[in-house]
C-alpha positions in Angstrom: 0.0 0.0 0.0 1.4 3.4 -1.0 0.4 6.1 1.4 1.0 9.9 1.1 0.6 12.2 4.0 0.5 16.0 4.3 -1.2 18.9 6.1 -4.8 19.4 5.1 -5.5 22.4 2.9 -8.0 25.0 4.3 -10.8 23.8 1.9 -10.1 20.2 2.9 -10.7 21.0 6.6 -14.4 21.4 5.9 -14.6 17.7 5.4 -12.9 16.7 8.7 -16.4 16.6 10.2 -19.7 14.9 9.8 -21.4 16.1 6.6 -25.0 16.4 5.5 -26.6 13.5 3.7 -26.3 15.3 0.4 -22.5 16.0 0.8 -21.8 12.5 2.2 -23.4 11.0 -0.9 -21.5 13.2 -3.3 -18.1 12.8 -1.6 -18.3 9.0 -1.1 -18.1 9.3 2.6 -17.4 5.7 4.0 -17.4 6.4 7.7 -15.4 7.9 10.5 -13.4 6.8 13.5 -13.0 8.8 16.7 -10.7 7.8 19.5 -9.2 9.0 22.8 -6.0 7.9 24.4 -7.3 7.5 27.9 -6.4 9.0 31.2 -2.6 8.3 30.9 -2.5 9.2 27.2 -1.0 5.8 26.2 -4.2 3.9 25.3 -6.3 3.9 22.2 -10.1 3.6 22.5 -11.7 3.8 19.0 -15.3 4.0 17.9 -16.2 3.4 14.2 -19.3 4.9 12.6 -20.3 3.7 9.2 -21.9 6.3 6.9 -22.6 4.1 3.8 -22.7 0.3 4.0 -22.2 -0.2 0.3 -18.8 1.6 0.5 -17.8 0.1 3.9 -16.5 -3.1 2.4 -14.1 -5.8 3.6 -11.5 -4.5 1.2 -11.8 -1.0 2.6 -11.6 -2.2 6.2 -8.5 -4.2 5.4 -6.8 -1.1 3.9 -8.1 1.0 6.8 -6.3 -1.3 9.3 -3.1 -0.9 7.3 -3.4 2.8 7.3 -3.9 2.9 11.1 -0.9 0.7 11.6 1.2 2.9 9.4 0.2 6.0 11.4 1.1 4.3 14.6 4.3 2.6 13.8 5.9 4.1 10.7 8.1 7.0 11.6 7.9 8.5 8.1 4.3 9.5 9.1 5.4 10.9 12.5 4.1 8.1 14.8 1.6 10.5 16.2 -0.9 7.7 17.3 1.6 6.1 19.6 0.5 8.3 22.5 -1.0 11.7 23.3 2.5 13.0 24.1 3.7 11.9 20.6 0.6 13.5 19.1 1.3 16.8 20.9 4.9 16.8 19.8 3.9 16.0 16.2 1.4 18.9 16.2 3.9 21.3 17.6 6.2 20.4 14.8 3.5 21.0 12.1 2.1 24.4 13.1 1.0 25.0 9.5 -1.7 22.3 10.0 -3.4 24.3 12.9 -6.8 25.7 12.6 -9.9 26.5 14.8 -7.7 29.1 16.7 -4.9 26.6 17.0 -7.1 24.1 18.9 -7.2 21.5 16.1 -4.6 20.2 13.6 -5.7 18.8 10.2 -4.0 16.3 7.9 -4.8 14.3 4.8 -3.5 10.8 4.0 -4.2 9.3 0.5 -4.0 5.8 -0.9 -4.9 4.9 -4.5 -8.6 4.6 -3.8 -9.3 6.4 -0.5 -8.7 9.8 1.2 -8.4 9.9 5.0 -8.9 13.4 6.5 -7.6 13.6 10.0 -8.2 16.0 12.9 -6.0 15.9 16.0 -6.8 17.3 19.4 -3.7 16.5 21.5 -5.4 17.4 24.8 -6.3 15.4 27.9 -10.1 15.1 28.4 -10.8 15.5 24.7 -11.4 13.0 21.9 -7.9 13.0 20.5 -8.5 11.7 17.0 -11.2 12.1 14.3 -10.5 10.3 11.0 -13.0 10.7 8.1 -12.8 8.3 5.2 -13.8 9.1 1.6 -13.6 7.6 -1.8 -10.7 9.7 -3.1 -12.0 10.3 -6.6 -15.5 11.3 -5.4 -14.1 13.7 -2.8 -11.7 15.3 -5.2 -14.4 15.7 -7.9 -16.8 17.3 -5.5 -14.1 19.7 -4.2 -13.1 20.7 -7.7 -16.7 21.6 -8.5 -17.0 23.5 -5.2 -14.0 25.7 -6.1 -16.5 27.6 -8.4 -18.1 28.9 -5.3 -21.8 29.2 -4.2 -24.0 31.4 -6.3 -26.6 33.7 -4.9 -29.0 35.3 -7.3 -31.7 38.0 -7.2 -35.4 37.7 -7.8 -34.8 38.1 -11.5 -32.2 35.3 -11.4 -29.2 37.5 -12.1 -26.2 36.5 -10.1 -25.5 38.9 -7.2 -22.4 37.4 -5.7 -20.5 34.2 -4.9 -19.0 32.9 -1.7 -16.5 30.1 -1.2 -17.7 26.7 0.0 -18.0 27.0 3.8 -18.4 30.8 3.6 -21.0 32.9 5.4 -23.9 35.1 4.5 -25.9 37.6 6.5 -29.7 37.7 6.1 -31.1 41.2 6.7 -34.6 40.7 7.9 -37.3 43.4 7.9 -38.0 44.4 11.5 -35.9 41.7 13.0 -32.3 41.2 13.9 -30.0 39.9 11.1 -28.9 36.3 11.1 -25.7 34.8 9.9 -25.5 31.4 8.2 -22.7 29.2 7.0 -23.3 27.8 3.5 -22.1 24.6 1.8 -21.8 23.9 -1.9 -24.0 21.0 -3.2 -23.9 21.7 -7.0 -24.1 24.7 -9.2 -27.8 25.2 -8.5 -28.2 23.9 -4.9 -26.9 25.2 -1.6 -27.1 24.3 2.1 -27.9 27.4 4.2 -27.2 26.6 7.8 -27.4 23.0 9.0 -31.0 22.3 9.9 -33.4 19.8 8.4 -34.7 22.5 6.1 -31.3 23.8 5.0 -31.2 22.5 1.4 -32.3 25.1 -1.2 -32.3 25.4 -5.0 -30.8 28.9 -5.5 -34.0 30.1 -7.2 -36.1 28.8 -4.3 -33.8 30.7 -1.9 -34.0 33.9 -3.9 -37.8 33.7 -4.1 -38.1 33.1 -0.4 -35.9 36.1 0.4 -38.0 38.3 -1.8 -41.3 37.0 -0.4 -40.1 37.7 3.2 -38.6 41.2 2.1 -35.2 40.0 3.2 -31.8 40.9 1.7 -28.7 38.8 1.6 -25.1 40.1 1.8 -21.8 38.1 1.8 -19.7 37.9 4.9 -17.0 35.9 3.0 -14.7 37.1 1.5 -14.8 39.5 4.5 -15.2 43.2 4.3 -13.2 45.2 6.9 -14.9 47.1 9.6 -13.5 50.4 8.2 -11.4 51.6 5.4 -10.1 54.7 3.7 -10.4 55.5 0.0 -10.8 58.4 -2.4 -14.1 59.9 -3.5 -14.0 59.4 -7.3 -15.5 62.7 -8.4 -13.8 65.1 -5.8 -10.6 63.2 -5.1 -11.1 63.7 -1.4 -9.9 61.2 1.2 -13.0 59.5 2.7 -13.7 57.0 5.5 -16.2 54.2 5.1 -17.7 52.0 7.8 -19.0 48.5 6.9 -22.7 48.2 6.2 -23.3 51.9 6.9 -24.8 53.9 3.9 -22.6 56.7 2.5 -19.2 57.9 3.7 -17.5 60.7 5.6 -14.8 63.0 4.3 -11.8 62.1 6.5 -10.6 64.9 8.8 -7.2 63.3 8.6 -4.6 65.3 6.7 -2.8 63.7 3.7 0.6 62.4 4.6 3.4 64.7 3.5 4.5 64.1 -0.1 1.7 61.6 -0.7 -1.5 61.8 -2.7 -4.9 61.0 -1.2 -4.8 57.6 -2.7 -1.3 56.9 -1.4 -2.5 58.1 2.0 -5.4 55.8 1.9 -3.1 52.9 0.9 -0.9 53.5 3.9 -3.8 53.8 6.4 -5.5 50.7 4.9 -2.2 48.8 5.0 -1.8 49.5 8.7 -5.3 47.9 9.2 -4.7 45.0 6.8 -7.2 46.2 4.2 -6.5 45.4 0.6 -7.3 47.6 -2.4 -9.9 45.0 -3.5 -11.6 45.3 -0.1 -11.5 49.1 -0.3 -13.1 49.1 -3.7 -15.8 46.8 -2.5 -16.4 49.0 0.5 -16.8 52.1 -1.8 -19.3 50.2 -3.9 -21.3 49.1 -0.8 -21.4 52.6 0.6 -22.5 54.2 -2.7 -24.5 51.5 -4.4 -25.9 49.6 -1.4 -24.4 46.7 0.6 -26.5 44.1 -1.3 -25.0 45.2 -4.6 -22.9 42.6 -6.4 -20.1 45.2 -6.6 -19.7 45.1 -2.8 -17.7 41.9 -3.2 -13.9 41.9 -2.9 -13.6 38.9 -5.1 -14.8 41.0 -8.1 -11.6 43.2 -7.9 -7.9 42.5 -8.6 -5.1 43.4 -6.3 -5.1 47.0 -7.6 -8.7 47.4 -6.8 -9.9 47.4 -10.4 -12.9 45.4 -11.5 -12.2 41.9 -12.9 -13.6 41.6 -16.3 -15.8 38.5 -16.4 -15.9 36.4 -19.5 -19.3 35.0 -18.5 -22.4 36.9 -19.3 -25.1 37.1 -16.7 -27.8 34.7 -17.7 -31.3 34.3 -16.4 -31.3 30.5 -16.9 -30.6 29.3 -13.3 -33.8 27.3 -13.5 
């Protein structure tokens, strides 16, 4: 058995967890194993949960046993399943794999037929290992499709914006507090909004429901900064914009000596970690409305200029 092992990419970390029925079906989810290492950190107490009996075959289980043995005893994979101390040392040596504020560490192991996505929690009192098993070709195919992003359309079926798989939206409700939802890609025309029993939508159905309820939807991913500086296009003045507030304020801040208003804005934004693409999206949101498709940083290049799309908007989402 040939086994490759590496840190999980950010997009792959989404799959180191139990998925919905729809996503499990599309990714060839076989099952998952969770285990803790006991009070002394030297045991191994696993629990296997099968997701799909037709994929959970004897051949798979035989390979799975070989994978576990390799992760325990083969030093080329770090030996992180030997003990909780070994797992902790391994995670400390692979900081690039950390996520969830550094609480979890994600990895991916591949064989010819299967992908094993691994989450490690090297802490006493926690489940130390979660290992999710997929048909490799199914998972990779689904993730490749998901790279296109999740489409959100308006009531006339024109695309408003896209967010990455696992991104968030905010639903602005008339007379009620807004709600935020994490969204998952199903296919080009279907999305999961949240994780309830009623979370699956056709994108047209979701747009119609938002219109019927007088709701508006804005993307939270890619993120917009809380505040930025930019230049008012007609007057050339330095202005300040606050996220989700209409309009802008002329900045009382003086231009930096020897710098233009745009250069001053770039310096101020750089200190806050704001890119030109984000600043351009903020200007669009403040002037055109925060639900405008132009209020999306992914529509701008690194210079803050609109990216010319080769796709024409089409009203054929149905």
